[in-house]
C-alpha positions in Angstrom: 13.3 -2.0 30.2 10.2 -4.0 28.7 10.4 -5.8 25.5 8.0 -4.7 22.6 7.2 -7.3 19.7 5.2 -5.5 16.7 3.5 -7.4 14.2 2.2 -5.6 11.0 -0.2 -6.6 8.4 -1.7 -4.6 5.4 -0.8 -1.7 3.0 2.2 0.7 3.2 0.2 3.1 5.5 0.1 0.3 7.8 3.8 -0.2 7.7 4.4 3.5 8.1 2.3 3.6 11.3 4.0 0.5 12.7 7.3 2.2 12.1 6.3 5.3 13.7 5.0 3.5 16.9 8.1 1.6 17.1 10.0 5.0 17.1 7.8 6.7 19.7 8.1 3.4 21.7 11.9 3.7 21.6 11.9 7.4 22.4 9.9 6.3 25.7 12.4 4.0 26.9 10.8 0.4 25.5 12.9 -2.0 23.5 11.6 -3.1 20.2 12.4 -6.8 19.4 12.2 -9.2 16.6 11.6 -12.3 18.5 7.8 -12.7 19.8 9.0 -15.5 22.3 10.8 -12.6 24.6 8.1 -9.8 24.4 6.4 -8.6 27.6 3.7 -7.0 25.4 2.5 -7.9 21.7 1.3 -5.1 19.1 -0.5 -6.2 16.1 -1.2 -3.8 13.5 -4.3 -5.1 11.8 -5.9 -4.8 8.5 -9.2 -6.1 7.4 -9.6 -5.4 3.8 -9.9 -8.8 2.8 -11.3 -11.7 4.8 -8.4 -14.2 4.6 -6.1 -11.5 6.1 -8.7 -10.8 8.8 -8.8 -14.6 9.5 -5.4 -14.8 9.8 -5.1 -11.9 12.1 -7.9 -13.2 14.4 -5.8 -16.5 14.7 -2.8 -14.9 15.6 -4.5 -13.0 18.2 -5.7 -16.1 19.7 -2.0 -17.4 19.8 -1.0 -14.4 21.7 -3.8 -14.9 24.6 -1.3 -15.7 26.9 0.7 -12.2 26.7 -0.1 -8.8 27.1 -1.6 -7.3 23.8 -2.6 -4.0 21.9 -4.5 -4.4 18.8 -3.9 -1.2 16.6 -4.7 -0.6 12.8 -8.1 -0.6 11.3 -9.7 -3.5 13.2 -10.5 -1.7 16.3 -12.9 1.0 14.6 -14.2 -1.6 11.7 -14.8 -5.0 13.8 -14.7 -3.5 17.5 -17.1 -6.5 18.4 -15.4 -9.3 16.6 -11.9 -8.0 18.2 -13.5 -7.4 21.8 -14.9 -10.9 21.7 -11.5 -12.5 20.7 -9.5 -10.8 22.9 -11.4 -9.1 25.7 -8.6 -8.2 27.8 -6.4 -6.5 24.6 -6.3 -2.8 24.7 -7.3 -1.0 21.5 -5.3 1.5 19.7 -7.0 2.7 16.5 -5.3 4.0 13.3 -6.4 7.7 14.5 -4.4 7.5 17.6 -1.1 6.1 16.9 0.7 9.2 18.9 -1.0 7.4 22.2 0.8 4.2 21.8 3.6 4.8 24.5 0.9 5.7 27.0 -1.3 2.7 26.0 1.8 0.3 26.2 2.5 1.7 29.8 -0.8 1.0 31.1 -1.6 -2.1 29.4 1.7 -3.4 31.3 0.4 -2.4 34.3 -2.7 -4.7 33.8 -4.9 -2.0 32.8 -7.3 -2.4 29.5 -7.4 1.0 27.7 -9.2 2.0 24.4 -8.2 5.0 21.9 -10.8 5.0 19.5 -12.7 7.5 17.2 -11.8 10.1 14.5 -9.1 12.7 15.0 -7.5 14.8 12.8 -3.9 13.2 13.9 -1.1 14.1 11.6 1.6 11.1 11.2 4.5 12.9 9.9 7.9 14.0 11.6 7.4 11.2 14.3 10.4 9.2 15.3 10.8 5.9 13.3 12.4 2.4 13.3 12.1 2.0 9.6 11.9 -1.7 8.5 13.8 -0.7 5.4 16.5 2.0 5.9 16.5 3.3 2.3 12.6 3.8 2.0 10.7 6.4 3.7 6.9 5.7 3.7 5.2 9.2 3.8 1.4 9.2 4.5 0.4 12.3 2.9 -3.6 12.1 3.9 -5.9 10.1 5.8 -9.3 8.8 5.1 -11.0 8.7 1.7 -13.5 10.8 -0.2 -15.2 7.8 -2.2 -18.0 5.7 -1.4 -17.1 2.0 -3.1 -19.7 -0.3 -2.4 -17.4 -3.1 -1.5 -14.7 -1.3 0.5 -14.6 -1.4 4.2 -11.4 0.7 4.8 -13.2 3.9 4.6 -15.4 2.9 7.4 -12.1 2.8 9.5 -10.2 5.6 8.2 -13.1 7.9 7.8 -13.4 11.2 6.0 -10.4 12.3 3.8 -8.1 14.7 5.8 -5.1 15.9 3.8 -1.8 16.7 5.7 0.1 19.9 5.3 2.4 20.3 2.6 5.1 21.7 4.6 5.3 19.1 7.0 5.3 16.4 4.2 8.4 18.1 2.8 9.8 18.6 5.9 9.5 14.5 6.7 11.0 13.8 3.1 13.9 16.4 3.7 14.7 14.6 7.2 14.7 11.3 5.8 17.1 11.9 2.9 19.4 13.2 5.6 19.1 9.9 7.5 20.0 8.1 4.1 16.6 7.3 2.5 16.9 7.3 -1.3 13.3 6.3 -1.9 10.3 7.9 -0.9 6.8 6.0 -0.9 3.9 8.5 -0.9 0.7 6.8 0.6 -2.9 7.2 1.1 -6.3 5.5 0.7 -5.9 7.4 -3.0 -3.0 9.8 -3.5 -4.7 11.5 -6.2 -7.3 13.1 -3.7 -4.9 15.1 -2.0 -6.0 18.5 -1.4 -4.7 20.9 1.0 -5.5 24.3 0.7 -5.0 25.1 -3.0 -2.5 22.5 -3.1 -3.2 19.2 -5.2 -1.0 16.1 -5.9 0.8 17.5 -9.1 1.8 20.7 -6.9 2.9 18.4 -4.2 4.9 16.4 -6.3 6.6 19.4 -8.1 7.6 20.7 -4.6 9.1 17.4 -3.7 11.1 17.2 -7.0 12.8 20.5 -6.0 14.4 18.9 -2.8 17.7 18.7 -3.4 19.5 15.1 -3.5 19.4 11.9 -5.5 16.3 10.1 -4.8 13.0 8.6 -6.4 9.6 8.8 -5.3 6.9 6.5 -5.7 3.4 7.6 -6.0 0.9 5.3 -4.5 -2.4 3.9 -5.5 -4.7 6.7 -7.4 -8.6 6.2 -8.1 -9.2 7.2 -11.6 -12.3 9.2 -10.7 -9.7 11.7 -8.7 -7.1 11.6 -11.3 -9.2 12.9 -14.1 -9.6 16.6 -12.8 -6.0 16.8 -12.3 -4.6 14.8 -15.3 -2.6 17.5 -17.4 -1.0 19.1 -14.5 -0.2 15.4 -12.9 1.2 14.1 -16.5 3.7 17.1 -16.2 4.6 16.5 -12.5 5.6 12.9 -13.8 8.1 14.2 -16.4 10.3 14.6 -13.4 13.2 12.4 -13.3 12.8 11.8 -9.6 9.5 10.6 -9.9 9.6 6.9 -10.8 7.4 6.3 -14.1 5.0 3.9 -12.0 1.3 4.2 -11.3 -1.2 2.1 -9.5 -4.5 2.4 -11.0 -7.3 -0.1 -9.8 -9.5 -0.8 -12.4 -11.8 -3.5 -10.4 -13.9 -4.1 -13.6 -14.0 -4.2 -17.3 -17.5 -3.5 -17.1 -19.4 -0.2 -17.1 -22.3 -1.7 -15.3 -20.6 -3.4 -12.5 -18.4 -0.1 -12.3 -21.6 1.7 -11.5 -22.8 -0.8 -9.0 -19.5 -0.6 -7.5 -19.7 3.3 -7.1 -16.2 3.8 -8.7 -17.2 7.1 -10.4 -15.6 6.1 -13.9 -16.3 4.3 -16.9 -14.0 2.1 -18.8 -13.1 4.5 -21.5 -12.2 7.0 -18.9 -9.8 4.4 -17.4 -8.3 3.6 -20.6 -7.8 7.5 -21.6 -5.8 7.7 -18.2 -4.0 4.7 -18.7 -3.0 5.5 -22.2 -1.9 9.1 -21.4 0.5 7.5 -18.8 1.9 5.0 -21.1 2.8 7.9 -23.3 5.1 8.7 -20.4 6.8 5.0 -20.5 5.3 4.4 -17.0 4.7 1.0 -15.6 1.0 0.3 -14.8 -0.2 -1.7 -12.0 -4.1 -2.4 -11.5 -6.4 -4.3 -9.5 -9.4 -6.4 -10.3 -12.1 -7.9 -8.2 -13.6 -11.0 -9.8 -17.0 -12.5 -8.6 -18.9 -9.2 -7.4 -22.2 -10.6 -6.8 -23.8 -8.6 -9.8 -21.2 -9.6 -12.0 -22.6 -11.9 -15.0 -20.2 -13.9 -17.1 -20.6 -11.1 -20.0 -19.2 -8.6 -17.3 -16.3 -11.0 -16.3 -15.5 -11.2 -20.3 -15.6 -7.7 -20.5 -12.9 -7.5 -17.6 -11.0 -10.0 -19.5 -10.9 -8.0 -22.8 -10.0 -4.6 -20.8 -6.9 -6.2 -19.5 -6.0 -7.4 -22.9 -6.7 -3.9 -24.5 -4.8 -2.1 -21.6 -2.1 -4.7 -20.9 -1.0 -3.6 -17.3 2.3 -4.7 -16.3 0.7 -6.3 -13.1 -2.7 -7.0 -12.1 -3.8 -7.9 -8.3 -6.4 -10.5 -8.9 -8.8 -10.3 -5.6 -11.8 -12.8 -5.3 -14.7 -10.9 -3.9 -15.8 -11.2 -0.3 -18.2 -9.5 1.4 -16.7 -7.0 4.0 -19.0 -6.0 7.1 -21.0 -2.6 6.9 -20.5 -2.4 3.4 -23.8 -2.4 0.7 -22.4 -5.1 -1.4 -22.2 -7.6 1.9 -26.1 -7.3 1.4 -25.9 -8.7 -2.0 -26.7 -12.2 -2.6 -23.2 -13.7 -3.4 -22.0 -15.9 -6.5 -21.3 -19.5 -6.2 -17.7 -20.2 -4.8 -16.9 -22.2 -7.8 -17.5 -19.6 -10.4 -15.5 -17.1 -8.4 -12.7 -19.5 -8.1 -12.5 -20.3 -11.8 -12.9 -16.8 -12.9 -9.8 -15.8 -10.6 -8.0 -18.7 -12.3 -8.7 -17.7 -15.8 -7.8 -13.9 -14.9 -4.6 -14.9 -13.0 -3.4 -17.0 -16.4 -3.9 -13.9 -18.4 -2.2 -11.5 -15.9 0.9 -13.7 -16.1 1.0 -14.0 -19.7 0.6 -10.5 -20.3 3.2 -9.8 -17.5 5.9 -11.9 -18.9 5.2 -10.5 -22.2 5.5 -6.9 -21.3 8.9 -8.0 -19.1 10.7 -9.8 -22.1 10.5 -6.5 -23.8 12.8 -5.2 -21.2 15.7 -7.8 -21.8 18.9 -5.8 -22.9 17.8 -2.5 -21.2 20.6 -1.0 -20.1 20.7 1.7 -17.3 20.7 2.8 -13.7 19.0 1.0 -11.0 18.4 1.9 -6.9 19.2 -1.2 -4.7 16.4 -1.2 -2.4 15.8 -4.7 -1.2 18.0 -7.6 -0.1 17.0 -10.6 -2.2 15.9 -14.0 -0.6 19.2 -15.8 -1.2 22.9 -14.6 -0.3 24.4 -12.0 -2.3 20.9 -11.1 -4.1 19.6 -7.7 -4.5 16.4 -6.1 -5.9 16.8 -2.6 -7.7 14.4 -0.8 -9.3 14.9 1.5 -12.4 13.1 4.4 -13.8 9.8 2.9 -14.3 10.1 0.8 -10.8 10.9 -2.6 -12.6 12.2 -5.1 -10.3 15.8 -6.2 -11.3 17.4 -8.9 -9.3 21.1 -8.8 -9.4 23.9 -10.8 -7.7 26.8 -9.0 -5.9 28.8 -8.9 -2.7 29.3 -6.3 -0.3 26.5 -3.9 1.2 24.6 -2.9 -2.0 21.5 -1.4 -0.2 21.0 2.2 -1.1 23.5 2.3 -3.9 23.2 3.3 -7.7 24.3 0.8 -10.0 24.5 0.4 -13.8 23.4 -2.7 -14.8 21.8 -4.9 -18.1 18.7 -7.0 -18.0 19.4 -10.5 -19.3 16.1 -12.3 -18.1 12.3 -11.9 -17.7 9.8 -13.9 -15.4 6.2 -12.5 -15.1 7.0 -10.6 -11.7 10.5 -9.5 -12.2 13.7 -9.0 -14.3 17.0 -10.3 -13.8 20.2 -8.2 -14.3 23.9 -8.0 -14.2 26.0 -5.2 -12.9 27.9 -3.3 -15.5 
């Protein structure tokens, strides 16, 4: 029996693919291990959405040069030459071919180098899994993207939008609930773009909500341009108690000029209207911004800061612009590094200030949370309330997957602290 070590980078979709590959390999008779030292073969599930992640992965690939290796995920499609130059003997299995992983491992262990590349309509559902977290089921609802943002390289690796059948999504969730999962993450490049037959995201959520059991659903990232046509129905679907009152709507810029140049497909006022509608449901709002886009002038950046002050998201992921290969934005003249660094600092300071203010309003809240993670310290646990707010508590015994009544007693920018009642 050969030992296989899997190292994963990137989004929740990458995590799901790693879990499925582990399940398929275990089913085929391989042993999945957590210590790379004893691995007969290493699989790296890659991401290259940001340059720092890419550099870290390339460094790790070089560190594993003395082992048989398979490079999976988005890099084999998006950075083929760089990957093959860095690890010429490694086999490649792209994000479109994870069902070929057992065959790829077997042949690579035999000393052969193989490639499974190119787009396919592979449905990544109802496959065996080894879950990183036994109470969370990460459910892909589509592959690819129907947007063409000027800075994004992920669409080049993922390809065109391909939504998965509703019946298989429901079957995947029903099976995971029987296995003990309590939290369902719906994931995609853009969950709002889901479109299978006549079924859009609101209808899918309504069907999921009808599944018996005590569980919560976290809806993954949505592009506002795809939310707008389904907004009314989506708000109604979010009213169901099984849907976390949580939305991740990337803003990227508060400047209409920059949004247009990014090819985002919406205006700042349209974003604000959608954010306001979700706020009326008491939803927690996460967003993303990119500082230092090549055409972002000082006035554009200040408009972004003003947008954050007006919208007041619960959290903002602040990213420094970095050109990604094959994208239109990579051809533009970059801003000075010092300018990007300073804008990132100013934006991050504002984000922490607003996040702390918003979290302080939750102090004294009493209600039920689902314990979905272990904390960093012994006896620490992280639970989520109806708005997916992370609440850190202390308790003995195995609390993972338990529903507990708590009171929040302290706030930080990133999380709340609570006590069990």
